[in-house]
C-alpha positions as CSV (number, residue, x, y, z in Angstrom):
1,X,11.6,10.8,-23.4
2,X,13.3,7.7,-22.0
3,X,10.4,7.1,-19.9
4,X,7.9,6.8,-22.5
5,X,10.0,4.1,-24.1
6,X,9.5,1.9,-21.2
7,X,5.7,2.7,-21.1
8,X,5.2,1.8,-24.7
9,X,7.4,-1.6,-24.7
10,X,4.4,-3.4,-24.3
11,X,2.3,-1.8,-27.2
12,X,5.5,-2.1,-29.5
13,X,5.7,-5.8,-28.7
14,X,2.1,-6.4,-29.2
15,X,2.4,-4.8,-32.8
16,X,5.4,-6.8,-33.8
17,X,3.4,-9.8,-32.7
18,X,0.4,-8.6,-35.2
19,X,2.8,-7.9,-38.1
20,X,4.7,-11.3,-37.8
21,X,1.3,-13.2,-37.8
22,X,0.7,-12.0,-41.3
23,X,1.8,-13.9,-44.3
24,X,1.7,-11.1,-46.7
25,X,2.8,-8.0,-44.9
26,X,6.0,-8.2,-43.2
27,X,6.9,-4.3,-42.9
28,X,6.0,-2.2,-40.2
29,X,4.1,1.0,-41.2
30,X,6.4,3.7,-42.1
31,X,7.1,6.2,-39.2
32,X,5.5,9.5,-39.9
33,X,7.8,12.7,-40.4
34,X,7.6,15.5,-38.2
35,X,5.9,17.6,-40.5
36,X,3.1,15.2,-40.8
37,X,2.1,15.4,-37.6
38,X,-0.8,17.7,-36.5
39,X,-1.8,18.7,-33.2
40,X,-3.2,21.5,-31.0
41,X,-2.7,23.1,-28.0
42,X,-5.5,25.6,-27.0
43,X,-6.0,27.9,-24.0
44,X,-9.9,28.2,-23.5
45,X,-10.2,31.7,-22.1
46,X,-14.2,31.2,-22.1
47,X,-13.5,28.9,-19.2
48,X,-10.6,30.8,-17.6
49,X,-9.7,34.5,-18.7
50,X,-6.1,33.7,-17.6
51,X,-5.8,31.0,-19.9
52,X,-5.8,28.4,-17.0
53,X,-7.5,25.6,-19.0
54,X,-5.7,24.1,-21.8
55,X,-7.1,21.6,-24.3
56,X,-4.7,19.2,-25.8
57,X,-5.4,17.5,-29.1
58,X,-3.8,14.9,-31.2
59,X,-4.9,15.4,-34.7
60,X,-2.8,12.7,-36.4
61,X,-4.8,9.2,-36.9
62,X,-3.1,6.1,-36.0
63,X,-0.5,7.6,-33.4
64,X,-0.2,7.3,-29.8
65,X,0.1,10.7,-27.9
66,X,2.4,11.4,-25.4
67,X,1.8,14.5,-23.5
68,X,4.2,16.2,-20.8
69,X,2.8,19.5,-19.5
70,X,5.2,19.7,-16.6
71,X,2.6,19.2,-13.8
72,X,1.8,15.7,-15.1
73,X,1.6,13.6,-18.3
74,X,-1.0,12.0,-20.4
75,X,-1.6,9.5,-23.1
76,X,-5.1,10.7,-24.3
77,X,-5.7,11.8,-28.1
78,X,-8.1,14.8,-26.4
79,X,-7.4,15.9,-22.8
80,X,-8.2,18.9,-20.7
81,X,-6.0,20.1,-18.2
82,X,-6.0,22.9,-15.8
83,X,-2.9,25.1,-14.4
84,X,-4.0,26.6,-10.8
85,X,-1.2,29.1,-11.0
86,X,0.0,32.0,-13.3
87,X,3.2,31.8,-15.1
88,X,5.0,30.0,-18.1
89,X,4.5,26.4,-18.9
90,X,6.3,24.2,-21.2
91,X,4.1,21.4,-23.1
92,X,6.2,18.6,-25.1
93,X,4.2,16.5,-27.3
94,X,5.4,13.3,-28.7
95,X,3.8,10.4,-30.6
96,X,4.3,6.8,-31.2
97,X,4.3,6.0,-34.9
98,X,5.8,3.3,-37.0
99,X,7.4,1.8,-34.0
100,X,9.3,4.9,-33.4
101,X,8.9,7.9,-31.2
102,X,8.7,11.5,-32.6
103,X,9.3,14.4,-30.4
104,X,7.6,17.8,-31.7
105,X,9.2,21.1,-30.6
106,X,8.0,22.4,-27.2
107,X,5.2,24.8,-26.8
108,X,5.4,27.5,-24.2
109,X,1.9,29.1,-22.9
110,X,1.4,31.9,-20.8
111,X,-1.1,31.7,-17.8
112,X,-1.8,35.3,-16.6
113,X,-3.9,35.0,-13.4
114,X,-4.2,32.5,-10.8
115,X,-7.2,30.3,-10.5
116,X,-6.8,28.6,-7.1
117,X,-10.6,26.5,-7.2
118,X,-8.2,23.9,-9.2
119,X,-6.3,23.3,-5.9
120,X,-8.9,24.3,-3.4
121,X,-9.7,21.0,-2.1
122,X,-9.3,18.9,1.5
123,X,-6.7,16.6,-0.3
124,X,-4.7,19.5,-1.8
125,X,-4.7,21.0,1.8
126,X,-3.8,17.9,3.7
127,X,-0.7,17.4,1.5
128,X,0.3,20.5,1.6
129,X,-1.3,22.6,4.1
130,X,-3.2,25.0,1.5
131,X,-2.4,27.8,-1.0
132,X,0.2,29.7,-0.1
133,X,1.8,27.1,2.6
134,X,3.8,24.0,2.7
135,X,4.0,20.7,4.6
136,X,6.9,18.7,5.3
137,X,6.6,14.6,5.5
138,X,8.6,12.1,6.9
139,X,8.5,8.1,6.6
140,X,7.0,6.5,9.8
141,X,10.3,4.8,10.4
142,X,9.3,4.4,14.4
143,X,6.0,3.4,14.1
144,X,4.4,6.2,15.6
145,X,1.2,6.2,13.5
146,X,1.4,3.2,11.1
147,X,3.1,-0.4,12.3
148,X,5.8,1.1,10.2
149,X,7.2,2.6,7.1
150,X,6.0,0.2,4.6
151,X,2.9,-2.0,3.8
152,X,2.1,-4.5,1.2
153,X,-1.1,-4.6,-0.7
154,X,-3.1,-6.2,-3.4
155,X,-2.5,-4.6,-6.9
156,X,-6.4,-3.7,-7.1
157,X,-6.4,-2.0,-3.7
158,X,-6.9,1.5,-3.3
159,X,-8.4,4.3,-1.4
160,X,-8.8,3.0,2.0
161,X,-10.1,6.1,3.9
162,X,-13.7,5.0,3.4
163,X,-13.2,1.7,5.1
164,X,-11.3,-1.5,5.2
165,X,-10.1,-2.9,1.5
166,X,-11.2,-6.5,2.2
167,X,-14.9,-6.2,3.1
168,X,-17.0,-7.3,0.2
169,X,-14.9,-5.8,-2.5
170,X,-16.9,-2.7,-3.2
171,X,-15.3,0.5,-4.0
172,X,-16.1,2.5,-0.7
173,X,-14.0,-0.4,1.1
174,X,-10.7,0.0,-1.0
175,X,-11.4,-3.0,-3.1
176,X,-11.4,-2.3,-6.7
177,X,-10.6,-5.9,-8.4
178,X,-9.7,-9.3,-7.7
179,X,-6.3,-8.8,-5.9
180,X,-7.1,-7.3,-2.6
181,X,-5.4,-8.2,0.6
182,X,-2.9,-6.7,2.9
183,X,0.3,-7.3,5.2
184,X,1.7,-4.8,7.6
185,X,5.1,-6.2,8.9
186,X,6.3,-4.7,12.2
187,X,9.5,-2.9,12.6
188,X,11.5,-6.0,13.4
189,X,10.7,-7.8,10.1
190,X,11.0,-4.4,7.8
191,X,14.7,-3.6,9.5
192,X,15.3,-7.4,9.6
193,X,15.8,-7.6,5.8
194,X,13.6,-5.3,4.0
195,X,14.8,-2.0,4.3
196,X,17.7,0.1,5.9
197,X,17.0,1.3,9.4
198,X,18.3,5.3,9.7
199,X,16.7,8.9,8.9
200,X,15.4,9.0,5.1
201,X,15.2,12.7,5.5
202,X,12.2,15.2,4.4
203,X,10.0,15.7,1.6
204,X,7.8,18.8,1.2
205,X,4.8,19.5,-1.0
206,X,4.3,23.4,-1.4
207,X,1.7,25.4,-2.7
208,X,3.7,28.5,-2.8
209,X,3.2,30.0,-6.5
210,X,3.0,26.3,-7.7
211,X,2.8,22.8,-6.9
212,X,6.2,22.5,-6.1
213,X,8.0,19.4,-4.8
214,X,11.5,18.9,-2.7
215,X,13.0,15.5,-1.6
216,X,15.7,15.7,0.9
217,X,17.2,12.2,0.7
218,X,20.0,11.7,3.6
219,X,20.0,8.0,2.9
220,X,21.0,8.9,-0.6
221,X,24.0,10.7,0.4
222,X,22.2,14.0,0.6
223,X,20.7,13.7,-2.7
224,X,18.2,16.8,-3.0
225,X,15.5,16.2,-5.9
226,X,13.1,19.4,-6.8
227,X,10.2,18.8,-9.2
228,X,6.6,19.6,-9.5
229,X,3.4,17.3,-8.7
230,X,-0.1,17.1,-9.5
231,X,-2.9,15.7,-7.1
232,X,-5.8,14.1,-9.0
233,X,-8.5,14.2,-6.0
234,X,-11.2,12.4,-7.9
235,X,-9.2,9.5,-9.1
236,X,-7.1,9.4,-6.0
237,X,-3.7,9.4,-7.6
238,X,-0.6,11.5,-7.2
239,X,2.1,12.2,-9.9
240,X,5.4,13.9,-8.8
241,X,7.4,14.9,-11.9
242,X,11.5,15.0,-11.9
243,X,11.6,13.5,-8.3
244,X,10.3,10.6,-6.1
245,X,9.2,9.8,-2.5
246,X,11.5,8.9,0.1
247,X,12.4,5.3,-0.2
248,X,15.3,3.0,0.5
249,X,17.4,3.7,-2.6
250,X,19.5,0.3,-1.9
251,X,16.8,-2.4,-0.9
252,X,18.3,-4.9,1.5
253,X,16.0,-7.8,0.5
254,X,14.2,-9.2,-2.1
255,X,10.3,-8.0,-2.8
256,X,11.3,-4.1,-2.9
257,X,12.8,-4.5,-6.6
258,X,10.8,-4.8,-9.6
259,X,9.1,-1.3,-9.6
260,X,9.8,0.4,-12.8
261,X,7.3,3.7,-12.1
262,X,8.1,6.0,-9.4
263,X,6.3,8.6,-11.0
264,X,2.6,7.9,-10.5
265,X,1.6,6.7,-6.9
266,X,-2.1,5.3,-5.7
267,X,-3.4,7.4,-3.1
268,X,-4.2,5.1,-0.1
269,X,-5.0,7.3,2.2
270,X,-4.3,11.2,3.1
271,X,-5.6,13.5,6.1
272,X,-3.7,16.3,7.8
273,X,-1.3,13.9,9.6
274,X,-0.8,10.6,7.8
275,X,-0.3,9.8,4.3
276,X,0.0,6.2,2.3
277,X,1.6,6.2,-1.4
278,X,1.4,3.2,-3.3
279,X,3.6,1.9,-6.0
280,X,3.0,-1.3,-8.0
281,X,5.7,-3.6,-8.3
282,X,4.9,-4.8,-12.0
283,X,8.0,-7.0,-12.5
284,X,8.4,-10.2,-10.7
285,X,12.1,-10.0,-10.9
286,X,12.9,-11.8,-7.5
287,X,9.7,-14.3,-7.5
288,X,8.0,-12.1,-4.8
289,X,4.8,-11.7,-7.2
290,X,3.1,-8.8,-8.1
291,X,2.0,-6.4,-5.3
292,X,1.6,-2.8,-4.5
293,X,3.7,-1.6,-1.7
294,X,2.8,1.2,0.5
295,X,5.3,3.6,1.7
296,X,3.6,5.3,5.2
297,X,4.4,8.9,5.8
298,X,3.4,11.0,9.0
299,X,3.8,14.9,8.6
300,X,6.7,16.3,10.5
301,X,4.7,18.6,12.7
302,X,2.9,15.4,13.7
303,X,6.2,13.3,14.3
304,X,7.6,16.3,16.6
305,X,4.5,16.6,18.6
306,X,4.2,12.8,19.1
307,X,4.7,11.4,22.7
308,X,4.0,7.4,23.4
309,X,0.8,6.4,24.6
310,X,0.4,6.3,28.3
311,X,1.3,3.3,30.1
312,X,-1.9,1.0,30.1
313,X,-3.3,-2.2,28.5
314,X,-2.5,-3.3,25.1
315,X,-4.5,-1.9,22.4
316,X,-6.9,-4.6,21.7
317,X,-6.7,-6.3,25.4
318,X,-9.9,-8.0,26.4
319,X,-11.8,-7.1,23.1
320,X,-15.7,-6.1,23.4
321,X,-17.4,-8.1,20.4
322,X,-20.7,-7.0,19.4
323,X,-23.4,-10.2,19.1
324,X,-22.0,-12.7,16.3
325,X,-18.8,-10.6,15.7
326,X,-16.3,-12.6,17.1
327,X,-17.9,-15.7,15.2
328,X,-17.6,-13.3,12.4
329,X,-13.8,-12.8,12.6
330,X,-13.0,-16.1,12.9
331,X,-14.6,-17.3,9.7
332,X,-15.2,-14.0,7.5
333,X,-18.3,-14.6,5.6
334,X,-20.6,-17.6,5.6
335,X,-19.6,-18.9,2.3
336,X,-16.1,-19.4,2.6
337,X,-13.9,-19.2,5.6
338,X,-10.2,-17.8,7.3
339,X,-7.0,-19.4,7.5
340,X,-5.0,-18.5,10.4
341,X,-1.5,-19.3,11.1
342,X,1.3,-18.6,13.6
343,X,3.2,-15.1,13.1
344,X,6.5,-16.9,13.0
345,X,8.2,-14.4,10.7
346,X,7.0,-11.9,13.1
347,X,6.1,-11.9,16.9
348,X,4.6,-15.2,17.6
349,X,4.2,-15.8,21.3
350,X,4.0,-13.7,24.2
351,X,3.5,-13.2,28.0
352,X,0.7,-10.7,28.3
353,X,0.7,-9.7,32.1
354,X,-1.9,-7.2,33.6
355,X,-3.3,-6.6,30.1
356,X,0.3,-6.0,28.5
357,X,3.0,-7.7,26.6
358,X,6.5,-7.4,26.0
359,X,7.5,-9.2,23.1
360,X,7.9,-7.6,19.6
361,X,9.5,-10.0,17.3
362,X,10.6,-13.8,17.6
363,X,14.0,-13.0,18.6
364,X,12.6,-11.5,21.9
365,X,11.1,-15.1,23.0
366,X,14.1,-17.4,21.8
367,X,15.9,-17.3,25.1
368,X,12.8,-18.3,26.6
369,X,10.8,-20.7,24.3
370,X,10.4,-19.9,20.7
371,X,12.9,-22.2,18.8
372,X,14.0,-23.6,15.5
373,X,11.3,-26.5,16.3
374,X,8.4,-24.2,16.5
375,X,9.6,-22.0,13.4
376,X,9.6,-25.5,11.1
377,X,6.2,-26.3,12.5
378,X,4.6,-23.0,12.0
379,X,5.6,-22.5,8.7
380,X,3.5,-25.8,7.4
381,X,0.9,-25.4,9.9
382,X,-2.4,-23.6,10.1
383,X,-6.2,-23.5,11.5
384,X,-9.3,-23.0,9.2
385,X,-12.6,-21.8,10.7
386,X,-15.7,-22.1,8.6
387,X,-19.3,-21.7,8.8
388,X,-20.0,-23.9,5.6
389,X,-23.5,-25.7,5.6
390,X,-24.6,-23.9,8.5
391,X,-22.1,-25.2,11.0
392,X,-19.1,-23.9,13.2
393,X,-16.0,-26.0,11.7
394,X,-12.3,-26.0,11.9
395,X,-9.7,-27.8,10.1
396,X,-6.3,-28.0,11.5
397,X,-3.2,-28.6,9.5
398,X,-0.7,-29.9,12.1
399,X,2.5,-29.9,10.1
400,X,0.9,-31.6,7.1
401,X,-1.7,-34.0,9.0
402,X,-5.0,-32.4,8.9
403,X,-8.1,-32.9,11.3
404,X,-11.4,-31.9,11.0
405,X,-14.1,-30.8,13.6
406,X,-16.4,-28.5,15.1
407,X,-16.1,-25.6,17.6
408,X,-18.2,-23.1,19.7
409,X,-17.8,-19.5,20.7
410,X,-18.8,-18.4,24.1
411,X,-19.4,-14.7,23.6
412,X,-19.5,-13.8,27.3
413,X,-16.0,-14.8,27.8
414,X,-14.6,-14.6,24.3
415,X,-13.6,-18.3,24.7
416,X,-13.5,-20.6,21.5
417,X,-13.7,-24.3,22.4
418,X,-12.1,-26.7,19.9
419,X,-13.9,-30.1,20.2
420,X,-11.4,-32.8,20.3
421,X,-8.5,-30.5,19.4
422,X,-6.0,-27.6,20.4
423,X,-4.2,-25.1,18.3
424,X,-1.1,-25.6,16.3
425,X,1.3,-27.8,18.6
426,X,4.7,-28.7,19.3
427,X,4.7,-31.7,21.1
428,X,7.0,-32.5,24.2
429,X,7.7,-28.6,24.1
430,X,6.4,-27.0,27.4
431,X,4.7,-24.4,25.5
432,X,2.5,-26.5,23.3
433,X,-1.0,-26.0,23.6
434,X,-2.6,-28.5,25.8
435,X,-6.3,-27.2,26.4
436,X,-9.1,-27.3,23.8
437,X,-10.4,-24.0,25.2
438,X,-8.6,-20.9,24.3
439,X,-9.6,-17.2,24.9
440,X,-9.1,-14.2,22.7
441,X,-6.9,-12.4,24.8
442,X,-6.3,-9.7,22.4
443,X,-8.0,-8.4,19.0
444,X,-8.4,-5.9,16.9
445,X,-12.1,-5.5,15.4
446,X,-11.8,-3.6,11.9
447,X,-7.9,-4.3,12.1
448,X,-7.7,-7.9,12.1
449,X,-6.1,-8.3,8.5
450,X,-3.4,-6.3,9.5
451,X,-3.0,-6.9,13.5
452,X,-4.1,-10.7,13.7
453,X,-5.4,-12.1,16.9
454,X,-3.8,-13.2,20.4
455,X,-5.0,-16.5,21.6
456,X,-4.1,-17.4,25.1
457,X,-3.8,-21.0,26.1
458,X,-2.9,-20.7,30.0
459,X,-3.4,-18.7,32.7
460,X,-1.4,-17.8,35.6
461,X,-4.4,-16.2,38.0
462,X,-1.5,-15.0,40.7
463,X,0.2,-13.0,38.0
464,X,-2.8,-12.1,36.1
465,X,-0.6,-13.3,33.0
466,X,-1.7,-15.4,29.8
467,X,0.6,-17.4,27.6
468,X,-0.7,-16.2,23.9
469,X,0.1,-17.0,20.6
470,X,-0.2,-14.5,17.8
471,X,-2.2,-15.8,14.7
472,X,-2.3,-14.0,11.3
473,X,-4.5,-14.3,8.4
């Protein structure tokens, strides 16, 4: 029951605050005895002859419910749960009363028949392979599908498969509140101080006789965890009982601490081959702020059959935009704007020859161009594009010096002309942009929030080669 104590500590704090504010009553409400607590657990056999449907009721006023039914947990006064598989299930009940937690004796119920309708859902099939099957998942440590094993989101991001989380704030776009954003660090950034590089092991979701979960955590000295899981298809959430997902159990850097709940996960995406499970960083212990951390998984079958893409132009090279879409990518909507900064912590500069770049991180370009001066400038500089008041405007923050002007877009050539200015500069450095016309060499419509834009500032026709800078939101 220690987990419940954590969950209700805030409620206890609020209760204490209310009590201390009263002038005449300084005593907490007396805790109830075990015999005073009334509740019921009813198997509704009118719904399921095998007793698969169970109704939980806390019949004691003034108490807060804490149910643990093996496949999940609930704090509702009345709740209806479904067991898909026959077998014996232990239901534990406790209440918060008078500042104390009172635990009741466990109740064992018997389900006599399977009702596989409760797991006959595309998401249950995607995560497990289907009834009678099991599926093995691994972290995408080599960026075979995602940009890496870890992505950061705002705490109000959610199910992403219907669209992007940052377009307009509607539910179908993955944005369910005010705090919606994303940052997908590449492998160099992740392994440069966030996570340990190595084999994290496997985790298995099974539907063989029950919804069973196993995690073989190789980076945790071979720890093997077993438990159960419950996938709420409607709410797009996943609960794992008595175990947790593959993760870095000993984070190498700030930002991965401050997570108190490794039982409940937000299902950000899930299909036959890929899955993103989000956990909330709810305690700002390292000054990193609240966020949702998505751990990105691929099925082992997908990983084993994966082959690198054929050699050819990079993704996003020489992008094709619909009418007005390049302007929209630069500026966002007409009532705000978008601020772009050099990707100094990731991969800020590249030579893109015949459609292919070669740098993956800032360290790749340190021997021929990127240096500490660029770092210092990039950390304190940005350019903002907007369409306020019907115009096409830019604001350049060049290391604390602000200038504003207008720009134009040539949709035929994917060129942007900054009137009377250039991109962020490093005066005296040979790479510093010297032209006010820049070309969008690589862009990723629909993925700009995670992948940014590559702006070409000079071109070598003999080599078909661009010097390009990577700007991110």
